[in-house]
C-alpha beads as a LAMMPS data file, in Angstrom:
LAMMPS data file: protein, C-alpha beads

123 atoms
122 bonds

1 atom types
1 bond types

-500.0 500.0 xlo xhi
-500.0 500.0 ylo yhi
-500.0 500.0 zlo zhi

Masses

1 110.0

Atoms # bond

1 1 1 11.807 -30.385 -19.298
2 1 1 12.873 -28.581 -16.110
3 1 1 11.088 -29.671 -12.818
4 1 1 10.812 -27.730 -9.510
5 1 1 13.215 -28.356 -6.906
6 1 1 11.324 -30.094 -3.715
7 1 1 11.976 -30.551 -0.674
8 1 1 10.015 -32.516 1.604
9 1 1 10.089 -30.257 4.711
10 1 1 10.841 -26.674 4.558
11 1 1 14.332 -25.445 4.682
12 1 1 15.259 -23.868 8.418
13 1 1 14.750 -20.580 8.300
14 1 1 12.688 -20.089 5.223
15 1 1 9.234 -20.213 6.912
16 1 1 9.298 -17.473 9.434
17 1 1 6.914 -15.114 10.128
18 1 1 8.855 -13.154 12.551
19 1 1 11.266 -12.576 10.376
20 1 1 9.217 -11.972 7.131
21 1 1 7.813 -9.031 9.408
22 1 1 11.072 -7.507 10.342
23 1 1 12.029 -7.784 6.450
24 1 1 8.777 -5.766 5.744
25 1 1 9.207 -3.219 8.322
26 1 1 12.921 -2.626 7.224
27 1 1 12.148 -2.455 3.961
28 1 1 9.177 0.133 4.413
29 1 1 11.518 2.224 6.415
30 1 1 14.156 2.435 3.672
31 1 1 11.672 3.234 0.942
32 1 1 10.070 5.929 3.215
33 1 1 13.442 7.223 4.116
34 1 1 13.963 7.505 0.017
35 1 1 10.638 8.887 -0.639
36 1 1 10.326 12.451 -2.012
37 1 1 8.389 14.950 0.486
38 1 1 6.746 16.954 -2.341
39 1 1 5.552 13.211 -3.514
40 1 1 4.596 11.951 0.230
41 1 1 2.685 14.907 0.568
42 1 1 0.538 14.813 -2.447
43 1 1 -0.157 11.235 -1.901
44 1 1 -1.003 11.809 1.799
45 1 1 -3.407 14.810 0.595
46 1 1 -4.950 12.176 -2.130
47 1 1 -5.335 9.662 0.164
48 1 1 -7.046 11.747 2.474
49 1 1 -9.430 12.943 -0.169
50 1 1 -10.800 9.588 -1.277
51 1 1 -10.926 8.613 2.137
52 1 1 -13.234 11.272 2.603
53 1 1 -15.419 10.142 -0.171
54 1 1 -16.038 6.671 1.596
55 1 1 -15.390 4.665 -1.430
56 1 1 -12.817 1.772 -1.678
57 1 1 -9.809 2.659 -3.658
58 1 1 -6.332 1.591 -4.301
59 1 1 -3.192 3.131 -5.459
60 1 1 -3.976 2.996 -9.005
61 1 1 -7.684 5.528 -8.392
62 1 1 -5.368 8.091 -7.368
63 1 1 -3.413 8.030 -10.395
64 1 1 -6.394 8.020 -12.539
65 1 1 -7.988 10.646 -10.734
66 1 1 -5.137 12.880 -11.246
67 1 1 -4.461 13.179 -7.507
68 1 1 -0.772 11.782 -7.539
69 1 1 1.903 10.852 -10.237
70 1 1 3.319 7.386 -10.261
71 1 1 6.452 7.561 -7.833
72 1 1 9.869 6.864 -8.659
73 1 1 9.457 3.470 -7.170
74 1 1 6.386 1.204 -6.563
75 1 1 7.818 0.842 -3.110
76 1 1 6.590 4.433 -2.217
77 1 1 2.649 3.461 -1.827
78 1 1 3.085 0.605 0.537
79 1 1 4.524 3.457 3.669
80 1 1 2.139 5.934 2.284
81 1 1 -1.043 3.762 2.590
82 1 1 0.286 2.231 6.123
83 1 1 1.051 5.555 7.409
84 1 1 -2.623 6.919 6.603
85 1 1 -4.166 3.564 7.971
86 1 1 -1.939 4.127 11.475
87 1 1 -3.083 7.805 11.853
88 1 1 -6.953 6.603 11.175
89 1 1 -7.404 7.814 8.055
90 1 1 -8.261 4.648 6.023
91 1 1 -8.452 0.884 6.946
92 1 1 -8.205 -1.976 4.861
93 1 1 -11.563 -3.192 3.419
94 1 1 -10.202 -5.967 1.052
95 1 1 -7.955 -7.192 -2.188
96 1 1 -8.145 -6.740 -6.039
97 1 1 -6.496 -6.991 -9.088
98 1 1 -4.439 -3.981 -9.443
99 1 1 -5.521 -1.452 -12.171
100 1 1 -1.865 -0.218 -12.600
101 1 1 -0.418 -1.719 -15.722
102 1 1 3.123 -1.729 -14.174
103 1 1 2.338 -4.345 -11.888
104 1 1 0.804 -6.664 -14.397
105 1 1 -2.876 -6.811 -12.205
106 1 1 -0.953 -8.389 -9.246
107 1 1 -3.151 -8.620 -6.003
108 1 1 -2.959 -5.232 -4.227
109 1 1 -5.085 -3.921 -0.863
110 1 1 -7.785 -1.819 -1.281
111 1 1 -8.851 0.812 1.171
112 1 1 -11.428 3.182 2.392
113 1 1 -11.937 5.852 4.731
114 1 1 -12.814 5.192 8.456
115 1 1 -16.150 6.143 9.844
116 1 1 -14.555 8.337 12.170
117 1 1 -12.120 10.171 9.699
118 1 1 -15.141 10.941 7.282
119 1 1 -17.007 12.170 10.322
120 1 1 -14.461 14.902 11.296
121 1 1 -13.574 15.527 7.854
122 1 1 -17.347 16.401 7.556
123 1 1 -17.676 18.585 10.560

Bonds

1 1 1 2
2 1 2 3
3 1 3 4
4 1 4 5
5 1 5 6
6 1 6 7
7 1 7 8
8 1 8 9
9 1 9 10
10 1 10 11
11 1 11 12
12 1 12 13
13 1 13 14
14 1 14 15
15 1 15 16
16 1 16 17
17 1 17 18
18 1 18 19
19 1 19 20
20 1 20 21
21 1 21 22
22 1 22 23
23 1 23 24
24 1 24 25
25 1 25 26
26 1 26 27
27 1 27 28
28 1 28 29
29 1 29 30
30 1 30 31
31 1 31 32
32 1 32 33
33 1 33 34
34 1 34 35
35 1 35 36
36 1 36 37
37 1 37 38
38 1 38 39
39 1 39 40
40 1 40 41
41 1 41 42
42 1 42 43
43 1 43 44
44 1 44 45
45 1 45 46
46 1 46 47
47 1 47 48
48 1 48 49
49 1 49 50
50 1 50 51
51 1 51 52
52 1 52 53
53 1 53 54
54 1 54 55
55 1 55 56
56 1 56 57
57 1 57 58
58 1 58 59
59 1 59 60
60 1 60 61
61 1 61 62
62 1 62 63
63 1 63 64
64 1 64 65
65 1 65 66
66 1 66 67
67 1 67 68
68 1 68 69
69 1 69 70
70 1 70 71
71 1 71 72
72 1 72 73
73 1 73 74
74 1 74 75
75 1 75 76
76 1 76 77
77 1 77 78
78 1 78 79
79 1 79 80
80 1 80 81
81 1 81 82
82 1 82 83
83 1 83 84
84 1 84 85
85 1 85 86
86 1 86 87
87 1 87 88
88 1 88 89
89 1 89 90
90 1 90 91
91 1 91 92
92 1 92 93
93 1 93 94
94 1 94 95
95 1 95 96
96 1 96 97
97 1 97 98
98 1 98 99
99 1 99 100
100 1 100 101
101 1 101 102
102 1 102 103
103 1 103 104
104 1 104 105
105 1 105 106
106 1 106 107
107 1 107 108
108 1 108 109
109 1 109 110
110 1 110 111
111 1 111 112
112 1 112 113
113 1 113 114
114 1 114 115
115 1 115 116
116 1 116 117
117 1 117 118
118 1 118 119
119 1 119 120
120 1 120 121
121 1 121 122
122 1 122 123
């Protein structure tokens, strides 16, 4: 039987929210820099379409509706959704199990179109 190694206190440097956020930002920038522009454009259009509908959605819904193909790397999703959120197109609405089989029902963020975006899109 194998037992899990236990530490009575966190190892210095392993619990550091700032370092975690910095690593996340670096990873997102790297993923975005290597994302094919055609996929990024298609994904943005798909997010905008779902946002106009005013329904809660996740990345799997974009694929299921045939709005965008699965990217070459799952790391492409984060920058796409965060870019749309920063532009005021969508806002986080919660968490759910991912519908994408490739990620084994892991938890993912769900999104909805912002009221301001839906109002502007309807005009």
